[in-house]
C-alpha positions, 0 to 999 in steps of 0.5 A: 500526547493527548488522545483528544488531539489524535481524535480531533484530527482523525475525525476531521478526515474520517468522513471522506469516502466512507461507505454505508458499511463503515468501510472506505471507497477512496480510489486514486484520482476519484472525488474522494481522493481529491477531497483527501488531497485538499485535506492534506493541502489544508493541513500543510497550510495551517502549519505553514508547511511548504507543499507540492505535488510531484510528477507522479501525483504524490503529494508532499508537505515540507517543514524546512529548517531556518536559514543560517544567520550566524556568521561561520555557522554551518548551513542546514543539511539539505538531505531530508527525512521523509514520513507518511503513507497513502490515502487510497483504499481497497474496495470497502477497506478499513479506515486506518490502512494508510491514512493513519501514517499521514495523520500521525505525521502531521501530529508528530510535527505538531508534537516536535514544535510544541517541544520547541524542536527545530529541524536541522534538515527538511522533514517531509510528509508524503501521501503516495498515490494508488498504494493499494492498486484498488482502482488501476490494479498495480499496487504502490503505483506512485512509489513504483513510478518515482523509483523507476520500477514501472514504465510510465507508458504502461502506467498511462495505459492502465484501466480501471473496471470502468475502462477509464485509463490512468491518463484520462483519470489524471487529466480529469483531475487536472494532472498531467499524465505525460509527466509520469516517470522516475524522479531520481533527484527527489530520491537523492535528496532523501536521507531516510524514509520512515512509514508508520502503519497500522499492523496488519496482523496481531503480532503486537497484541501478542507482544503486549506492545502498542508500537513495533518496528518492521523487519522485512516484507515478505515477497509477494505479487499479483497474477492475472489468471485467464481461463477461456472456454466456450459459451453455451446454453445452461439448459441444453448443453450436455455436461459431457459436451461443455468446455466450462471455464468456471470449473477450471476456475473453481479448481484454481481457487482450491489449488491456490489454497492447497499449494500455499498451505503445503509450502507455508505461504499465503495465496488468495483469489479475491477478485473474479470476472466472468463473461458474459456473466449470465445466470443461464449461460455457460461462461466463455471466459473467467478472469481472476487475480491471484495474490500470493505471498511467502516468507522467502522467494523460494517458497513463493516460486514453489507455490506459483510453480505448483499452482500453475502445473495443477491448474494447467492439468485441470484445464486439459481435462476440462477442455479449457485454456489457461494463461497466468500473467504477472501484474506485479512482483516484489521480492523479499525486502529487508529494511535497512538493518542499521536504521531498524535497530537504531529505531528499535533501541530508541523506542526502548527495545520495541518488537521487530516483526515481519509483514506479509503486506506490501507497502510504499516503504518496501518499494523505496527500500531499494533506494533509500534507508527505510524503516516502518513503525507498526501500531497495534491492531488488536483484532488483526483485521485489515482491508475490511471495515473491522480494522481498528486501533485504539486512540491510546495506541495511535497516540503512542504511535505519534509519540514514537514517530516524533521521537524518530523524527527528532533523532533523525532530523532535529 
């Protein structure tokens, strides 16, 4: 497709939620998120697509097949093929993570229509809610609720850093939090889900390919690490008398890195809160969040086991207490092999790559035949303003997605 088509639609969305550093602040149910939702609705309406918002805040646009008018002709298949991604960002995240899949989906529909294609089954475009967990802390919130992987009452009680609950944020946006919950009928209608996403790494650049196919998602999760000590004066309390949780926390950061390196996985502590957070006071409590990922479940379990053992031992020496609580856990997800291989063959033998990043596709994979397309990211930067893909590669992604939708639904 013409790169100009991609650039025009991309630029139409790009200003929403952009921060001064070039990154994005698109948190779910925020003003920026609501503007993205309005953009989505406008794109659907401009194309004459039917749109709706489900009970969990996920927004859909549908290209429905024409009703049968020829006597004796079989009616269209009502099982749908779904594509799309998410709008929300991590704090100051990149432009492409999520929105590329939605922009590409609308352009793929445009491409099919320009060819004169007609769907034999519904083609849906979805914008999932709170995929990053950037506001309420649970990634893939909308898809987890839809599949029943997250308790609705627990979801309603989630709070953002300002203490606003998900329920209150939804009400302020005109949505009904009491409706949150599993949506098995919607899932039963889906014949396949294909998510297009920028690659979060440099695998495709090494392969010299603009587009690839996901093979599996590494097991991953988030754990809240709370270290409790004793608040005191920084200028009068002897070092020997201190119960300083910051020491235990500092050790935990290094321990996470070491255990991940030894086991062959990944572990990161990128968020921390100290109380009372005063320059001249010893902290009373430090709360941090551990993100850990690994090639398989056994390796991930080993990282967590050794991490907790080492940190508890350090806490005993520091006179502090540590609790480690899971907030989200996802086991190894292998995408549907038949669908994966069918797409890779359709795209001329596209490279098949694993990913260490979580996605809504990984949540849906337990319920619906699911696949992912990756678009080359030459720098490998992700979750940061430097995330990028060329217009030419993005256009190639649109062509690839259109080919997949044509094969599955037209």
